[in-house]
C-alpha positions, 0 to 999 in steps of 0.5 A: 500500500502506498504511504507516500504523497503522490506527485501530480502531473499535467501532461500539457500540449498533447502533440509536444515532446512531453509524453516522450520525455515522461516515458524516458524519465520513468525508465531512467529514474526509479521514482520513490512515490506515485506519479498521477498523470492527467492525460488522454489515455488513448493518446498516450498509448498511441504515442507509446506504441509509436515511440516503442516504449512499454510502460504499464499504466494504472487507470484511475478516476479523479475520485481515486483513493490513495490506496489505489496508486502504484509506484511501478506504473504511471497512474493516469486519469483520463482527459478526453482528446480527439486525435487522428495521429499520435503526433501532429502540428500543435494548434488551438484544437488542444485548448479545451483539453489543456483547460480541462487538465489544469482545472482538474489539477487545481481541484485535485490539489485542493482535495488531495494531499499531493506533494506538488504539481509538474506540468508539461509545456503549453503553447503560449500562442494558442492556449494562453493567447494574449490573456497571460504571459505564461503558465506562471501568470495563469496559475497565479491568477487561478489561485488568486496569488498576488506575489509570485515569481519564476525561478529557474532552479539548479542546485548550484545556481538559480535565476529569477527574472523580474519580468517574464515573457514581455516584448523587450520594448515594454520591460522598463515599464514593468520594473519597480522597487516593490517587485524587486523587493518581493522577488527577493523575499520569495527567493529567500523564503524558498531557500530557507523552507526547501533547502534550509539555506540563507541564499547569497543573491545577486541583482543585475542592472537593466542597462549595459554596464549598469549605466545609461546616457540618462545618467541619474535618470537610469533605472539603476539609480531610480529603481534598482539601487534604492530597492537593494538598499531597502532589501538589505534591511532584512536580507543581508546576503544580497548585493548589486546591481551587477552588469549581466555581461560579466556577472555570469563569468566563472569566478564571479558567479560562484559567489552566489546561489541565485541571481535576480535579473530584470528580464527573461533572456538576461538570466535564462540565456546564461543559465541554459548555456551553463546547465543545458537541460539540468534546470527546472522552472519553479513558480514561487508564491503559489499555495503548492509547489509547481514545477515544469521542465525548463523547455518548450513544446518543441513540436518540431522534435515531437515523435522523433524520440531524440529529446533529452528528459533530464529537466523532467527527471530533475523536476521529479527528483526535486519533489521525490526527495521530500 
């Protein structure tokens, strides 16, 4: 009989690479607790046959009892989805499927005692449209969470952008002292609660070399430096602003546990270059732990059986160790 809290997984886009990396993860990593996956059973079986895997499923319904869960099988709750081929081009045809999956997941997280939520990648173009910048913002809205942050986590170094999937021209409008302060507090809380560690945090500037032709009117002088001074009253291990072009050099970055950047690519580009797939996307501030692999839908690779599962394995391991 299972006595460990299960991990809930939303499979995400039905024609992404997620089913492949889930199958590979289940084969490569021996999970210590049950995985409960929300997905189309028929589609998963079709994709598994296409990719030539042989992984046992345990079909359950949304009113399952914990005693029904099995560790050596993928426990799957069916979400209906009509399809003609195991893999095809991602389109808006999956919007309702994704909506049902997340709604079911949020209800289950309220009703059952899960360790956390892992979700597969979602098409921002089709499912989120222009309503949300990303799943981080979508889940924050659905859970009425006001203060939240995206953390790309690796045990050696994490990064967190103040702004996420914004057009570059709009970044300056969305940076504020309050956001930088709240971000810092969320990161410190995460490290203390989950890792029992007081993190050393670096904050980048916005402009090249932390300066601009505006001089005193730069974002560094008006927003970032005053925010750091405020944060230092409660978080001593924080410093900056640092120029992003030199902060991630080996001798500099080893001094820190986490970096807060002003925009998405400023910090995600270097961490992906350093750690490749060995990083996970954690949403801080939600009423539950939410993680996703640090990659997109990658529809061009779907069905080719060539995708690297390391980020999903890292996500499962992070929850599995608790």
